[in-house]
VOPAMI-76601 format. One record per residue: x, y, z of N, C-alpha, C in turn; residue in three letters. Coordinates in steps of 0.001 Angstrom, whole numbers, padded with zeros to 6 digits, always signed. Example, Ala and Ser with C-alpha at 12.3 -4.5 7.8 and 13.67 -1.06 7.14 Angstrom:
<vovexs>
+013190-005690+007800+012300-004500+007800+013200-003300+007800ALA+012850-002250+007080+013670-001060+007140+012900+000030+007870SER
</vovexs>
This chain:
<vovexs>
-007238-019284-006318-007999-019115-005678-008905-018096-006187MET-010738-017882-006001-011619-018109-005987-011868-016388-005938ASP-011956-015730-006828-012080-014040-007118-013318-013860-006544ILE-014346-014457-006749-015660-014333-006100-016229-014360-004054ARG-014723-014800-003822-014921-014833-002066-014269-013700-001922SER-012955-013359-002873-012393-011900-002202-013490-010692-002324ILE-013459-010508-003642-014446-009667-004203-016045-009976-004918ALA-016626-010068-004128-018297-010253-004724-018524-009289-005779PRO-018143-008383-005919-018974-007519-007288-017384-006860-008588MET-016551-008509-008203-015555-008243-009250-015663-008190-010429ALA-014800-007410-011528-014978-006934-012343-014191-007339-013248ILE-014295-008096-014324-013470-008330-015549-012118-007594-016231PRO-010680-007446-015890-010377-006079-016335-009246-007281-017571TYR-009823-006785-018808-009200-007897-019770-008331-006504-020697ASN-008176-005676-020276-007040-004730-021057-006670-003467-020273GLU-005826-002955-020453-005160-002023-018946-006334-000660-019594TYR-006325-000052-018860-007318+000931-018097-006789+001439-016719ARG-006520+002853-016804-006312+003301-015456-007275+003226-014346TYR-006630+002907-013057-007220+003261-012085-006722+003314-010878LEU-007518+004913-010244-007018+005769-009398-006639+004549-008083TRP-005728+005181-007516-005508+004813-005794-006227+005247-005499SER-007284+004543-004591-008227+004938-003359-007270+005900-002188PRO-007224+007431-001991-007062+007927-001294-007728+008441-000698ARG-007062+008863+000880-008045+009256+002208-007936+011319+001773PRO-009838+011557+001962-009613+013212+001403-009599+013969+002659ALA-010108+013098+003630-010135+014136+004934-008743+013577+005836HIS-008832+014725+007039-007278+015000+007387-007935+015009+008807ILE-007308+014139+009973-007262+014801+011248-006158+014840+011866ILE-006338+015521+013259-005031+015860+014275-004483+014269+014586LYS-003537+014394+014822-003020+012886+015614-003959+012662+016866PRO-004143+013975+018008-004959+013280+019183-006038+013018+019213ASP-006411+012986+017992-007933+012459+018079-008307+010892+016903LYS-006609+010299+016864-006639+008971+016400-007260+007863+017189LEU-007193+008251+018528-007976+007664+019898-009325+007088+019818GLU-009734+008496+019109-011326+008097+019134-011495+006553+018206ASP-010953+006300+017207-010851+005263+016509-010282+004167+016772TYR-010018+003941+017845-009556+002443+018097-010479+001539+019111GLU-011015+001577+017686-012381+000157+017808-012039-000531+016854ASN-012999-001842+016485-013088-002766+015586-013321-002847+014081SER-013661-001051+014234-014180-000663+013112-013215-000074+012050GLN-011794-000213+012757-010829+000414+011781-009849-000132+012204TRP-008745-000402+010859-007162-000638+010633-006616+000767+010720LEU-005281+000924+010599-004461+001781+010166-003450+001210+009572ALA-002516+001634+008375-001375+001703+008382-000253+002945+007991GLN+001228+002256+008233+002136+003818+008191+001819+004062+006354PRO+001658+005702+007151+001812+006498+005783+002940+006854+005237LYS+003754+006322+004040+005371+006827+003873+004992+008032+002744LEU+006340+008677+003452+006590+009837+002687+007899+009624+001854ASN+006656+009148+000334+006693+008880-001151+006200+009061-001710GLY+006767+008425-003357+005105+009237-004185+004252+007449-004458SER+002785+008427-004526+002145+007433-004233+002209+007072-005635ASN+002264+004923-006298+002085+004644-007499+001858+003331-007686THR+000937+003282-008908+000413+001890-009156+001082+000822-009808LEU+001193-000117-010120+001966-001090-010949+001502-002012-011975VAL+000789-001879-013068-000132-002849-013844+000660-003643-014514PHE+000536-004945-014462+001371-005657-014638+000475-007395-015509MET+001117-007251-016155-000199-008931-017153+001399-010427-017172HIS+000455-011440-017672+001286-011915-017288+001832-012505-018863SER+001414-011531-019614+002335-011398-021035+003702-010873-020761ASP+003886-010096-019420+005535-009265-019520+005232-008252-019107GLY+003942-007471-019565+003565-005791-019584+003718-005684-018316THR+004289-004427-018310+004415-003641-016702+004873-002402-016926ALA+003262-001449-016506+002972-000244-016605+003210+000807-015003ILE+003872+001521-015417+004221+001950-013749+003382+003610-014015VAL+002919+003636-012858+002089+005057-013420+001950+006286-011907LYS+002021+007189-011669+001655+007932-010834+000041+008212-010172ASN-000383+008715-009105-001134+009058-008902-002382+010087-009901ARG-001257+010478-010646-001845+011472-011338-002260+011407-012738HIS-001509+009646-012925-001951+008984-014468-000858+009269-015156GLY+000508+009871-014781+001549+010240-015215+001929+008907-015471GLN+003098+008648-016542+003589+007419-016960+005047+007599-016269ASP+005661+006574-015176+006414+006787-015108+007377+005118-014949LYS+006834+004505-016087+007602+003572-016202+009244+003156-017211THR+009519+002396-016061+011391+002745-016648+012088+003554-015578GLY+011161+004086-014636+012007+004671-013355+011772+004295-012346GLN+010959+002890-011939+011048+002000-010869+012118+000784-011293ILE+013147+000685-010752+013885-000888-010965+013748-001693-010260LYS+012336-002353-010738+012134-003443-009198+011779-004831-010577ILE+012478-006202-010260+012095-006961-010920+010674-007419-010959ASP+010217-007027-012217+008609-007743-012011+008424-008742-012786PHE+009229-009556-012946+008607-010801-013384+008785-011258-011664ALA+009192-011406-010859+009270-011752-009226+008338-011026-009170LYS+007739-009798-008934+006749-009239-007990+005343-009519-008965LEU+005196-009986-009856+003854-011010-010713+003686-011795-009821TYR+001707-011922-009938+000975-013132-009214-000128-013392-010215ARG-000356-014641-010207-001569-014908-010921-001801-014716-012360GLY-003102-014396-012745-003033-014286-014321-003620-013343-014660GLU-003027-012985-015905-004251-011481-016840-002937-010517-015971GLY-004337-009301-015631-004103-008419-015013-003758-008139-013542TRP-002726-007625-013034-002398-007816-011532-002260-005941-011391PHE-002755-005913-010402-002286-004231-010117-002394-004418-008803VAL-001130-003361-008368-001146-003174-007294-000752-001650-006828LEU-000754-000972-006023-001205+000236-005421-000093+000345-004094ASN+001270+000999-004605+002745+001351-003347+002928+002626-003110GLY+003892+003029-002698+004460+004099-002251+006342+003695-002894GLU+006362+004844-004094+007842+004621-004309+008812+005519-003317TRP+009549+004956-003080+010651+005759-002276+011287+006879-002772MET+011611+008069-003286+012611+008985-004006+012643+009777-003186GLU+012022+010419-002495+012764+011844-001879+013505+011985-000988LYS+014714+010568-000500+015490+010702+000066+015267+010916+001565SER+014543+009844+001918+014061+009740+003175+014610+008634+003656LYS+015006+008778+005135+016179+007792+005705+014938+007225+006746LYS+015781+005552+006478+014607+005139+007596+015166+004934+009057ASP+014899+004161+009492+015607+003784+011193+016934+003666+011548GLU+017819+003430+010828+019184+003347+010792+019803+004654+010407GLY+019080+005461+009564+019841+006768+009339+019987+006304+007900GLY+019488+005734+006941+020203+005297+005571+018899+005617+004363ASN+019751+006460+003674+018807+007058+002195+017806+005793+001948ASN+016423+005648+001984+015302+004610+001369+015116+004805-000014PHE+015630+005423-000756+015446+005565-001766+015423+004446-002597ASN+014703+003912-003784+014546+002540-004364+013862+001321-003960GLY+013352+001956-002794+012334+000609-002431+010754+000740-002588ASN+009880+000063-002988+008663+000280-003257+007888-001154-002325PHE+007102+000270-001039+005975-000422-000468+004515-000894-000749VAL+004232-001550-001130+002678-002150-001170+002168-002165-000066ILE+000460-001195-000337-000020-001145+000702-001758-001395-000046PHE-001554-001771-000941-002886-002479-001819-002876-002891-002630ASP-004086-003864-002857-003679-004384-004172-005309-004103-004762VAL-005536-003334-006201-006527-003577-007040-007273-004292-007907LEU-006435-005230-008496-006646-005697-009445-006177-007221-009377ALA-006645-008675-009530-005946-009858-009162-006629-011091-010238TYR-005591-011393-011022-006393-012737-011557-007329-012161-012736ASN-006900-011128-013251-007708-010371-014157-009172-009515-013969GLY-009124-009700-012903-010137-008971-011697-010340-007671-010924HIS-011092-006660-011486-010602-005544-010496-011455-006015-009377ILE-010957-005784-008318-011829-006821-006990-012538-005590-006014LEU-013755-005371-007058-014737-004141-006372-015380-005103-005788ALA-016075-004461-004185-016944-005074-003444-015829-005898-002500GLY-014486-006001-002581-013970-006449-001637-013486-005682-000747SER-013330-006449+000961-013086-005076+001882-011492-004585+002282THR-011138-003772+002660-009640-003846+002739-008882-004832+003951VAL-010012-005487+004180-009315-006948+004761-009402-007994+003919VAL-010406-007969+002959-010280-009439+001950-009051-009046+001176ASN-008415-007875+000715-007379-007527-000021-006077-007871+000941ARG-006005-007089+002379-005059-007587+002943-004450-009451+003014LEU-006148-010214+003480-005666-011616+002825-004516-011958+002060HIS-005063-011069+001005-004877-011717-000573-003442-011724-000178LEU-002967-010266-000212-001742-010200-000182-000483-010434+000865LEU-001231-011491+002007-000721-012115+003145-000263-013051+001888HIS-001422-013736+001502-001052-014960+000717-000240-014893-000626ASP-000641-014008-001302+000483-013875-002233+001847-013765-002025LEU+002614-012694-000605+004062-012783-000290+004397-012504+001220TYR+003329-013290+001891+003497-013425+003087+003693-012246+003996GLY+004184-012343+005472+004237-011637+006320+005267-011684+007048HIS+006319-011720+006936+007380-011978+007714+008168-010568+007649SER+009246-010759+008898+010216-009823+009247+011249-010177+009006PHE+011428-011578+008739+013080-011602+008818+012837-013056+007371MET+013969-013038+006654+014152-014050+006511+016022-014418+006222SER+016413-015445+005402+017708-015899+005486+017997-015773+004436VAL+019441-014942+003809+019493-014336+002871+021342-015220+002516VAL+021958-016197+001849+022884-016775+001813+023124-016632+003102GLU+022702-017817+003531+023320-017698+005114+023137-016832+005875ASN+022734-015354+005823+022315-014276+007063+021009-013916+007029LYS+020884-013505+008556+019919-013231+008453+019251-012211+008374LEU+017934-011868+007347+017929-010245+006994+016780-009941+007750VAL+016834-008785+008120+015497-008430+009276+014601-007127+008803THR+013617-006715+008417+012822-005562+008000+013098-004368+008798SER+012271-003336+007811+012585-002557+008787+011487-002536+009576GLU+011272-001196+010708+010164-001516+011363+009315-000992+010631PRO+007700-001887+011042+006436-001424+010566+006312-002326+009273TYR+007380-002758+008640+006930-002885+007142+007465-004612+007363LEU+006677-005172+006471+007081-006744+006255+008291-006877+005000TYR+008889-008215+004933+009581-008432+003462+008574-009289+002597LEU+009133-009262+001327+008376-009932+000724+009017-011019+000059THR+010000-010906+000025+010668-012336-000270+011957-011264-001869GLY+011493-010103-002308+011946-009275-003630+012319-008231-003598ILE+014257-008403-003625+014526-007093-003632+013964-005861-003854ASP+013773-004862-002935+013964-003489-002822+011614-003419-002520ASN+011304-004942-002360+009950-004649-002387+009481-005125-000316VAL+008317-004129+000050+008209-004204+001114+006791-004228+001033TYR+005904-004507+002427+004709-003660+002705+004504-003878+003923ARG+003728-002497+003961+003118-002267+005099+002669-002998+005943VAL+002947-002704+007509+002040-003459+008550+000711-002949+008187VAL-000016-004099+008699-001528-003091+009495-001621-003591+010756THR-002692-002328+011550-002489-002109+012974-004322-002292+013249TYR-004945-003034+014307-006219-002890+014503-006364-002010+015962THR-004836-001272+016387-005314-000304+018226-004087-000112+017887ASN-004091+000955+019230-003409+001918+019654-002501+002729+018908LYS-003695+003148+017633-002799+004337+016982-002295+005877+016802PHE-002731+006144+018177-002148+007329+018459-000554+006574+019392LYS-000435+005849+019853+001099+005771+019926+001869+005364+018772LEU+000930+004314+018147+001655+004351+016690+001764+005160+016043LEU+001822+005918+016094+001606+007395+015346+002771+008233+015810PHE+002681+008327+017186+003783+008845+017822+004962+007963+017727ASN+004729+006676+017664+006301+005872+017683+007010+005811+016339MET+005974+005797+015033+006748+005358+013699+006930+007305+013477LEU+006260+008016+013523+007197+009384+013349+007923+009732+013990THR+009037+009443+014558+010623+009297+014489+011366+009270+013959LYS+010689+008186+012755+011464+007995+011828+011329+008929+010387ILE+012219+009444+010035+012326+010419+008910+010823+009859+007675ASP+011538+008967+007240+010638+008069+006154+009044+008284+005982MET+008615+007991+007990+007030+008377+007760+006518+009295+007875TYR+005591+009833+007407+004536+010884+007876+003519+010740+008783GLU+002730+009693+009097+001944+009438+009832+001452+008434+009513GLY-000559+008373+009749-000939+006864+009443-002090+007491+007989LEU-002773+006063+007568-003730+006130+007028-004236+005442+008001VAL-005872+006006+008062-007341+004652+008905-007921+004146+007927VAL-008207+003480+007430-009111+002168+006703-010420+002080+007891LYS-011544+002274+006854-013234+001446+007719-012834+000571+007223HIS-012998-001289+007932-013062-002192+007692-014034-002874+006936ILE-015019-002280+006914-016274-002826+006251-017172-001836+004879GLY-015583-000881+004249-016076-000266+002830-015889-001050+001956PHE-016755-001740+001115-016406-002389+000360-016182-001347-001270HIS-015397-001814-001577-014019-000800-003037-015033-001154-003988LEU-015810+000899-004276-016131+000653-005844-015142+000529-006961LEU-015299+000387-008004-014550+000552-009101-013926+001744-009354PRO-012612+001750-009424-011679+002813-009116-011545+003514-010184PRO-012871+003964-010762-012853+004390-012181-012621+005875-011907PHE-012394+006822-011027-012781+008233-010819-011670+007925-009615THR-011170+009431-009402-010079+009923-008461-011209+009736-007094GLN-012044+009999-006548-012876+009759-005711-013933+009174-005023ILE-013623+007885-006433-014748+006724-006163-014528+005755-004805ALA-012890+005999-003393-013024+005670-002744-012006+006150-001636ASN-012676+007409-002217-011768+008566-000688-012826+008534+000777ASP-013628+008563+000412-014487+008608+001907-014169+007102+003094LYS-013965+006126+002344-014091+005038+003164-012340+004939+004371SER-011455+006201+004008-010570+006260+005042-010132+007903+005440MET-009397+007773+006145-008736+009299+006273-007075+009106+006722PHE-006501+010262+006890-004793+010498+006798-004825+011372+008556LYS-003723+010733+008701-003072+012130+010014-001530+012269+010047SER-000982+013533+009881+000047+013572+009957+000840+014418+010616ARG+002214+013935+010994+002884+015072+011389+002999+016100+011074LYS+003265+017513+011676+002961+018757+011334+004809+019148+010609GLU+005265+019200+009833+006851+020142+009608+006402+021088+009428THR+007557+022111+008846+007961+023616+008682+006966+023597+007153LYS+005769+023102+006672+005461+023472+005451+003651+022572+005538ILE+003624+021962+006781+002460+021464+006636+002365+021610+008069TYR+001012+022299+008513+000768+022882+009904-000826+022250+009753LYS-001520+022229+010502-002789+021608+010898-003616+023173+011523TYR
</vovexs>
């Protein structure tokens, strides 16, 4: 796969360096979500877990960090050999579920990793890519299916998540409209906090600082006893 077609400003990433997760700095109330239901924005479910980055290399290295850069390697029991794709360094950004939040069926969703972005692939940081470019890449790498057959049994995913074919690894589904309705539906499920809304035309800046990409997105969360607008 031609990296330049995905990320025209791609930067060689030949040795490990911490990359900051693109995170929204701005917060809006849910009743304002309808203002963004147009062709310029995409929305992804925001899960109530821990923002996590997984740095993997073709030599078998797997380094896990949280959004503060603290090491979590060894705490995530994922088969990294099955998760890895490409050559050289490969960096995924996702949510590690460890807060005992429940899925649609009321089951504890701990121990699952939910991918929502990819920051480096084939030994290159994907600078210059749009969120759409990176979503297409994730589709190519992991598919976008809600069901699969395992040992002659049909396995279906949780609502708002794709299966990846890897045990305990999912991907968020991305939506292009009806954000307010989507918010109202998914926040009825315990493990979802709300939505992260991303601008489709923003080109990823090298994620070397915490705030490099924070203006490309915003979040909207449901209220709780400790979180009020």
